[in-house]
Phi, psi and omega in degrees: 000136178287135184246016176271170176108188181283143173265309177200168174238133180239128185232175180246134180229173171275220187310133185298319183297317178298322179297314179297316181299321182287311188281328175270326182276294183295314184265344174076023175283161177269132170284106188260346177204131177240102181223199180239161172297117186297338179261354181207077190292000175278000178229155179290160158233111185254134182243130175242149179191202177272184184300329182262001181055046182283145171305143183093349176249358195265125171239127184237159182222143163260104181268123174244127188302321187239035183292142174284148181293148176283172179235130178296138177181179181287155181088028179216163169280115190275327187207145174244126188243126180260153179270133172224155179300146186304320183281001186260359188294328175294317176304314184290325177299313179292324181295315179298319177299316182293335179266003179073026180263113178293142181220161177277168175295149176302138183225160176258131173228122181049037176087354182253149179279130184234135176246111185254144180201184178233149176279179185300341179261004180090006176293136182276121183230153176209161173242132176247130183271120185233143178286153172083006182274347186301330183271356176282145177298148183215150172269120183238155178241178181298327183271338183243110182290158182304322185291348179247351190296152178295139179244058175081180181278138173269306182203164164244154177243127178259132177260108189229161177296316179215155187269328193301311183299318179287323176301326178295325177292315181300317185280317185281322188261320190254004172078022176269167172219148177289129182239354179177165177225142179215108186062235180267008183258132175249128183256134178239142184226138173272118185304131176079003182244115180266315180277118181069026188260007187228139174228130174255140172244121178259116181279124183246354183066211179283119185207165178302138179282151179292153171235123184288147178179200178302133182089357179266149170276128181281313178199164171238145184244138177252148185283141166230131185302323183198185181298321181300315179293321180296316182287333173295320175296319179300316180295318181296321177301316182288314186288318187263339188229357179066025181251141183237141181265170168291173168292158182291135180246137180272115179256021180070313184258348175196166177245141196231142169238138183237148174200159174268124177284170188302333180274354177105355180281139177282119177255150176232143169254115186241132178286150178294327183254166004282350177095173188277354174267014180296330184231007174198150183290158182305320186296333185242023179306138173078006184266340181235150176287121180252131181241145172295153185309324184292342180260352182303320178299342182255015186306312184300318180294317181294314181297330182292332183262346180280136181288156176290141180267346179202167178292000000 
């Protein structure tokens, strides 16, 4: 199995309940993990993905009830794009309209049809219609049939002053290669990886810098098969690019190294294991609040301050 590509995308949202309603209800993703921010256990960390919670399908959120909105600018992940079957784009257009979600006109990017919109916090999201996805497994809900369901992340778009320095990290460290250019956008692809296998860099030149807040992506994570692969990436970053990561952090479901890439976006190197079934079975993912061991003695206190996600 190819282990290159994106592992997950982590963003900042407003109220947790609204976030759950949009991503599980409107978009039909599976809530695969309900835990807390390991650095701020007074707030949730919510993970959405496909039925199997595979790397490359995962979008996560730190929801803060009263977060100020972010500001678009260079040095950020501008858009997260999900894969949907080619024949479903009409279904999704009508679904967004029926849910009161404003969207842009259908557009072509690198030859594919894209439907772009924003979530309730202003985060930029899109669906790209691709052929051949109908036979891929999908998590479906009563309102969203299997033939239309989302099949993981296709790409993220980074809004940067220039593409070359970050492109060098993608190609040298993470196994991507440049495969095309369209206007000011440079596309990179991880060979053999379809889910989470694409990164676009949009060159903006001198422009206002981003300010993080509600609707902003906090960081993006790239896959490492295991610790050995992660530390090999860490060494290459230092030796070839003069960049240094944090010490490895245990996130229960993966182990992580963090660093700022040359354009200012926070990158993470995340191991594939142990995975999201480390503390609950696949069949019941996301149904119970899961805490890291150090917070278990405080469970009652933590649960008391977390908002309800449903009635």
